[in-house]
ZAMARGU-4260 file (C-alpha; in steps of 0.2 Angstrom, whole numbers, plus 5000, padded with zeros to 4 digits):
<rodrens>
0) 4931/4794/4913 | 4951/4792/4917 | 4959/4809/4914 | 4971/4810/4902 | 4983/4825/4908
5) 5002/4821/4903 | 5018/4828/4913 | 5027/4840/4909 | 5043/4835/4898 | 5059/4845/4895
10) 5068/4849/4881 | 5089/4855/4886 | 5091/4873/4878 | 5107/4879/4872 | 5118/4890/4884
15) 5117/4907/4878 | 5119/4918/4894 | 5133/4929/4896 | 5143/4921/4909 | 5147/4906/4906
20) 5149/4893/4918 | 5163/4877/4918 | 5155/4861/4909 | 5140/4869/4908 | 5136/4870/4890
25) 5116/4871/4890 | 5103/4866/4903 | 5085/4860/4903 | 5068/4870/4904 | 5049/4865/4905
30) 5038/4861/4891 | 5019/4861/4899 | 5006/4849/4891 | 4993/4858/4881 | 4977/4857/4889
35) 4965/4865/4876 | 4956/4850/4870 | 4957/4839/4884 | 4945/4829/4894 | 4948/4831/4910
40) 4934/4827/4925 | 4934/4826/4944 | 4934/4809/4955 | 4917/4806/4967 | 4923/4817/4980
45) 4929/4831/4971 | 4913/4832/4961 | 4905/4829/4980 | 4915/4846/4985 | 4913/4857/4967
50) 4895/4854/4972 | 4894/4859/4987 | 4908/4872/4987 | 4897/4881/4971 | 4884/4880/4984
55) 4893/4888/4996 | 4898/4903/4986 | 4879/4905/4977 | 4875/4908/4993 | 4889/4920/4999
60) 4887/4929/4983 | 4867/4932/4987 | 4869/4942/5003 | 4859/4956/5002 | 4867/4963/5018
65) 4868/4981/5020 | 4888/4981/5015 | 4885/4970/4998 | 4889/4987/4988 | 4904/4988/4998
70) 4911/4971/4999 | 4916/4969/4984 | 4928/4981/4984 | 4934/4976/5003 | 4939/4956/4995
75) 4946/4963/4981 | 4958/4973/4996 | 4960/4958/5005 | 4962/4945/4992 | 4979/4956/4986
80) 4985/4961/5003 | 4985/4941/5005 | 4991/4935/4988 | 5007/4947/4992 | 5011/4940/5009
85) 5013/4924/4999 | 5027/4933/4987 | 5033/4941/5005 | 5027/4959/4998 | 5018/4966/5016
90) 5010/4981/5018 | 4997/4989/5030 | 4979/4994/5024 | 4981/5011/5031 | 4998/5011/5020
95) 4986/5004/5006 | 4976/5018/5008 | 4987/5032/5005 | 4989/5023/4986 | 4972/5018/4984
100) 4968/5040/4991 | 4982/5046/4975 | 4996/5047/4992 | 5014/5045/4990 | 5016/5029/5000
105) 5030/5016/4999 | 5035/5004/4983 | 5027/4989/4992 | 5010/4997/4996 | 5011/5003/4976
110) 5013/4985/4970 | 4998/4979/4980 | 4986/4991/4976 | 4993/4983/4960 | 4987/4969/4963
115) 4971/4974/4966 | 4970/4983/4952 | 4973/4966/4940 | 4961/4952/4951 | 4946/4968/4947
120) 4950/4971/4929 | 4952/4952/4925 | 4936/4948/4936 | 4926/4964/4927 | 4934/4958/4909
125) 4924/4940/4915 | 4909/4944/4921 | 4903/4946/4901 | 4916/4936/4889 | 4931/4923/4891
130) 4947/4930/4896 | 4958/4935/4879 | 4978/4938/4881 | 4976/4957/4881 | 4966/4957/4898
135) 4982/4945/4905 | 4993/4956/4898 | 4983/4975/4907 | 4983/4964/4923 | 4998/4961/4924
140) 5002/4980/4917 | 4992/4986/4932 | 5002/4975/4944 | 5021/4979/4939 | 5020/4996/4930
145) 5022/5008/4947 | 5039/4992/4950 | 5054/5003/4947 | 5064/4988/4940 | 5050/4979/4933
150) 5040/4993/4925 | 5050/4988/4907 | 5042/4970/4905 | 5025/4975/4913 | 5009/4969/4901
155) 5023/4959/4890 | 5026/4942/4890 | 5044/4938/4895 | 5059/4937/4884 | 5070/4930/4894
160) 5072/4913/4904 | 5066/4914/4921 | 5070/4899/4934 | 5063/4895/4951 | 5073/4894/4967
165) 5088/4885/4969 | 5107/4889/4974 | 5114/4900/4959 | 5110/4914/4950 | 5107/4903/4936
170) 5092/4889/4930 | 5106/4876/4932 | 5104/4869/4949 | 5085/4877/4947 | 5072/4871/4957
175) 5061/4872/4942 | 5065/4879/4924 | 5050/4888/4916 | 5046/4882/4897 | 5057/4893/4883
180) 5051/4911/4880 | 5048/4907/4862 | 5037/4893/4869 | 5024/4908/4877 | 5013/4913/4865
185) 5011/4897/4860 | 5006/4890/4876 | 4997/4906/4883 | 4986/4905/4871 | 4984/4886/4873
190) 4978/4890/4890 | 4966/4904/4887 | 4959/4891/4874 | 4957/4881/4890 | 4951/4895/4903
195) 4936/4899/4890 | 4926/4882/4891 | 4910/4879/4898 | 4909/4858/4897 | 4920/4853/4911
200) 4919/4858/4930 | 4923/4877/4936 | 4932/4872/4948 | 4944/4858/4941 | 4944/4871/4928
205) 4948/4887/4939 | 4961/4874/4947 | 4972/4867/4931 | 4971/4883/4924 | 4983/4890/4939
210) 4994/4875/4939 | 4995/4879/4921 | 5001/4897/4923 | 5010/4894/4936 | 5022/4881/4926
215) 5020/4894/4910 | 5029/4910/4921 | 5025/4917/4908 | 5031/4936/4917 | 5047/4942/4922
220) 5038/4944/4942 | 5021/4944/4947 | 5018/4928/4941 | 5011/4922/4958 | 4995/4935/4960
225) 4991/4933/4942 | 4987/4916/4939 | 4979/4918/4960 | 4967/4932/4950 | 4965/4918/4936
230) 4956/4907/4949 | 4942/4923/4952 | 4941/4926/4933 | 4937/4908/4928 | 4921/4907/4943
235) 4917/4925/4937 | 4914/4918/4919 | 4908/4902/4922 | 4895/4914/4934 | 4898/4903/4950
240) 4904/4920/4958 | 4890/4937/4951 | 4894/4949/4965 | 4912/4945/4975 | 4928/4941/4973
245) 4932/4925/4983 | 4948/4929/4995 | 4956/4914/4991 | 4975/4917/4995 | 4973/4923/5012
250) 4967/4901/5014 | 4983/4900/5004 | 4995/4908/5014 | 4988/4898/5027 | 4994/4880/5018
255) 5007/4888/5010 | 5016/4873/5007 | 5004/4863/5006 | 4997/4874/4990 | 5017/4874/4982
260) 5019/4855/4985 | 5001/4853/4974 | 5009/4866/4958 | 5025/4855/4962 | 5012/4838/4959
265) 5005/4846/4944 | 5021/4847/4934 | 5021/4826/4936 | 5005/4823/4925 | 4991/4822/4942
270) 4980/4836/4947 | 4970/4832/4961 | 4982/4841/4975 | 4980/4853/4965 | 4961/4855/4963
275) 4959/4848/4982 | 4970/4864/4987 | 4959/4876/4979 | 4944/4867/4983 | 4946/4867/5004
280) 4955/4889/5002 | 4939/4893/4991 | 4929/4885/5004 | 4937/4890/5021 | 4938/4907/5012
285) 4920/4910/5007 | 4916/4905/5026 | 4928/4920/5032 | 4924/4931/5018 | 4903/4929/5027
290) 4910/4930/5044 | 4916/4949/5039 | 4906/4953/5030 | 4892/4952/5046 | 4904/4962/5055
295) 4903/4974/5045 | 4886/4976/5042 | 4885/4980/5061 | 4896/4993/5060 | 4885/5009/5058
300) 4874/5003/5073 | 4885/5000/5082 | 4896/5019/5082 | 4879/5027/5083 | 4876/5019/5097
305) 4892/5025/5102 | 4889/5042/5100 | 4872/5045/5096 | 4873/5060/5087 | 4860/5069/5082
310) 4850/5069/5069 | 4854/5077/5055 | 4870/5083/5060 | 4889/5080/5053 | 4894/5070/5061
315) 4878/5056/5059 | 4879/5061/5039 | 4899/5055/5039 | 4892/5038/5050 | 4878/5035/5037
320) 4895/5034/5022 | 4907/5029/5033 | 4904/5010/5024 | 4906/5012/5003 | 4918/5026/5007
325) 4929/5021/5022 | 4946/5029/5015 | 4943/5050/5012 | 4946/5067/5018 | 4939/5084/5020
330) 4931/5087/5006 | 4924/5068/5002 | 4913/5070/5016 | 4907/5087/5013 | 4905/5081/4994
335) 4896/5066/5001 | 4887/5074/5015 | 4884/5091/5007 | 4890/5099/5026 | 4900/5113/5026
340) 4920/5110/5027 | 4920/5118/5043 | 4906/5106/5051 | 4916/5089/5042 | 4929/5095/5053
345) 4920/5095/5067 | 4912/5079/5063 | 4930/5072/5059 | 4937/5079/5075 | 4923/5067/5087
350) 4922/5052/5074 | 4942/5055/5076 | 4943/5053/5096 | 4931/5041/5095 | 4942/5028/5084
355) 4929/5027/5072 | 4942/5036/5060 | 4960/5035/5059 | 4974/5049/5052 | 4984/5040/5039
360) 4991/5056/5032 | 4996/5068/5044 | 4991/5084/5042 | 4976/5097/5046 | 4972/5103/5026
365) 4977/5086/5017 | 4973/5074/5031 | 4967/5058/5025 | 4957/5044/5037 | 4949/5029/5037
370) 4937/5020/5046 | 4948/5008/5055 | 4939/4994/5059 | 4932/4990/5040 | 4948/4992/5034
375) 4956/4982/5046 | 4942/4968/5046 | 4955/4963/5029 | 4968/4958/5042 | 4956/4952/5054
380) 4948/4941/5041 | 4967/4933/5036 | 4972/4932/5052 | 4956/4919/5058 | 4962/4911/5041
385) 4979/4907/5048 | 4974/4903/5065 | 4960/4891/5058 | 4947/4897/5066
</rodrens>
C-alpha cells in the first residue's frame, strides 16, 4: 500500500520583529502535515530491516548478565552524552559524575545530566502508557531547567518564532523556519496521537515521530535531545524494549550529515531516508552496547584478580558494589558495605592506588570517586561507533 505522507507546506507570516529589515514585510514558515490518521507502511526491505532490528533489540534486552541492574543507567548516561555531542554540548564523564552526585560542575555538564533525566522520565512513563504533552514538557523542564539563558522556557512550548541555520539573526534566509507558535498545540496533539498508535510498525513510528518533532521544533532550545529521547520512548511504549534504552545518539553522531539530510528530506514528503538512518543507527548501537555490557560485566573478576583482596575485607566489599554504584564517596561505601569510616578510607586508598577508583572531587573529607573503567566505557562505546569498529 503506497504511503501518503504529504510534503510540508508553508505560510506567509507578517514581520513582527522589533527590528525592521529594508524591503522585508513578511517571512515564510513551515506547516508540517498531520500524521495522526495517516496510513504509513514500510517498503519490503525496510520491513525486513525492522523485523531484524526488533529481534536484535529483544535479544539485547533479555541479557541476563550480572550488569543488567546497572546497564540501564549506563546506557542512559551514554545516550545523554552522545545526544548532547550532536548539539556540540561537550562534557566529560567525570564532570557528569559530579553533577550526578550533587556536587558543583560546569553548566554544560548540568545540561547533559538534564538530558539523562529527560530520557529517563520519558522512557519510564512510556513503560506503562502512551506519552502525553505533559510528559514531553516535563522532560524538557528536566533538560533545560538549570540553563540560565533558557530556564524561563523550560517546561513550556515556545511562544516565539525560531529558525535553523542561515546567515542572519532573523528567519529571512534561514535553512528552515518551523511553524508559528500558535500552531504548536494542535501539531503536538496530532504528533502524540500518532505516537500512541499500535497499528503501525514501531520503527516507522519512532523514526517518523522523531522527524515530525524536529520539524515542529516546539521548544526554544533542546529540540534535538528531546526528539531523540522520543525514539526510545516509542520503543518502550511498543514493548520493543523492556529494561534498557538503546544509545542511538552515539550512532547518529557518527552519521551526523546523513542524519541531518534525512531530516531535510522528510520535509519533502519522503520518510524512507530517516527510517533507514534510524534503523541503521539502532542496529549499530545495539551491537556496541552488547560489547559494553560484556566489558563491564568482566570488570569485578579482573579487579579481584589484580588486587587479591582478603575475603570480607573493606576492599573486597567495596569491589562488590562498584558496578551498581560507580560514583561514590566515603559515606556511600560505609552505608553500602557496613564497614567503618576508617576502613572505607583504607579501601579507597588501595583502590585508587590500583587505578580502580579515580578521584573527581579533590577533597579528603568530602572527596568523590568514580569507578573509572565503568564510566569510561561510555566514551569507549561512542568512540567505537565513531571509528566504525
